[in-house]
C-alpha angles and dihedrals in degrees: 000000000000126000111274093038093090092084090060091048093050101035095046100019097169092057083076090048091053088060088051096239100117130240105287129086129213115233106231112176113249127227085241089094103156102265142074096252116222145217098261094263129103091219092246097082092264112119112238120236112266117264113267119251137197129047117328116265120245089255091053091048093052095042094048092047091047093053092045093049093047093053091045092050092050093051094247101141096170091052093045092048090053089067092058132078092237108043092163091064098032099055098058093049094045089049093051089051089074104019104043102019093042092220112161141161090048118190119183121193115190122207122218111295117255103208106298093345123093116191115201144173127228128209118182145140128250114206129180131162095340096317122110137178134174119252125202134169144142130245141151141221136205126222117214139173115265110238100221102029103031089226122145104248139175109257100236117235122152089224091071088067089051126347092230092062097096102157124071091233100038116128139203118235135174119200143080109344115256089232133018117260119262133216101216116203132187127241090281097045098262113147115248118207132175089233091063096031106032095183090062094062098094091036093053087049090055092047090050091051092050103035106020094101096046094044090072102247132132125232123256133202111270146167104230144163116245106207121217090222105090091212092058120089122223114275113225114220102171135007114216095177122011120228124204113283117224118219115247121188116212132187092241124120114222091210095051091042091054091051090049091050092052093045098053092048089072093062130047120231092017132147135182139181129191124193136184099250096211095053110019091238112152110238099180141003122183137168132185103196136138092224097052092232117154094235090160090071106019104031120117117195140129108286097206119207095348081081088070087083088069094035092053090050089050092053091048097045092047092051093243096126140321140223092281094034127096123291106158115208108217131180092252141351128214121212123174095331098318122106118213124201137187119254089245134017112282136143131176115156091186097050123135123223090257091054095046090046092052091048091044092233109183098193093057089065096039090055090066099049091102090059092061133073119240090257100039094102091043093053092047092051093048103036100037105026101030094236134142103021098103092232105112115124105188096160095262135043113298142160118242098206130256127238106162125192106254141162135206121040092335090064090060093040091054091064090064095041098262134103113049097343113119130186143164127218086255090057094049092045087055092047089052091049091050090050090049097048103022089231128099112226114178110237117248132186094193124035117268088230089069094075107356093240118173113256124209120258135201137174095251124205132313114250091250095053093045091050091052093047090051090049092051094045091048089051090050091051096047105034107001136073093305097049096100094052095043095043115134094013113138129211131039106332139177136163148173127206126211144179123189128204106218124188097328094304114176088229127036127240112259117231133179134171126185148149137214118189106311098346122091122185141175133190139187129196116190111230086001097133122224122007095259093047098072117339092051097060089048094054092043091054091050094047092049089054097045108024 
């Protein structure tokens, strides 16, 4: 990935996921290496020494970092930018550090270098209209070899200026906040803070951006990050003068949220959503991700075999088969030149749909692809489950799912949650709630009564289809692939496991969807393996707390 692409990776993280490449980005040094290059001659007839190659030496790392820090401390943005491999991007941000953010008296203390990495701490003062506060934080930089000049240069990333600067064009600003602060409370009036519930940080920022004015508060004076992504709310770093926070009631449950926070901490790159099945109200949303992206709501990735909830409904509603009807599980299935296999060896030529669903047999679904139109799955997802119409209004940014009408191998792959199908944990939690109740209720994180926004609608499921889905999901939870994870759980339960192959990853994404009584939840763990390896324990923990 070339330099300059990082903003796209950070600002729209799941665009990378759609392509199946994962969330990270490799830092390949750009040709923008801080100098004008040259033709190999000094201009006096004396041939210049060839550009150095290979990793920078420890002396070069220390010297480059020292010069960069000195220029930064002395408010010399042009000079500091000249020591980076992307001066065009570095200079504006370093200039805004003093001019727009009003950060002065900067003191940078480097730690011992670790190879090409130099960790450091920053102490400074933020001053605005007679108000001042100290600012301190830690960051790090990397020194690399410039491609064209061979110079040792700081590998430019906005996050080295402040770790919360995640987009290439994000800026720092101090002044009156763009929206008044909010005091978010859960469904029972309990205060929700990002300090106690870290996953809610970006979500509370979005709620503040959208509802701060109407919540009745007054703006304060803050140092904040203004993100280039228009869907991202400002991130407050320091409050110089507090405004009045307006109270904002959410649908969240502090208890379920706490359980979700604890559960995702056990697995990297994980996300989970829980909803109240009978209302669509979001009870918890949690992410454990290095980039801070709300993948739980806005992610878009293949959902693997959790998609079989929709696929089974499609087969039933189109009269192809039913829960007790045939769905032979064969070793493999061929469709238009592509061979599909099961994730583990299994065959049962006499299996019913309920049995193949509980075992998560891929070939049982692929065998029926010829009995469906190219848009059968699309119509089921849209008309029955409310997906894929880009009309959800949850209260914050969210993805509505994508199940396009396709033909060829992708038509078959879609039935097992692969190909061009894309979902988020929010989508699959909603699908699970629809299967449980038979009625689609668009998820919301703040009550509709707050702003009267128009919610999405769908037909939902017939009573017969819903009953069959519940039967199959209950079987999966008690004697199928989800039985181990759901073991010992009381009440009315159902589940579906999933694992999704994304972009040739060595390890599949782990998916799991389940319900217990009136709580439906879904989780995804990137590179987490099979559904019960990572996503399953997350969902089970949330259901035990909320069900």
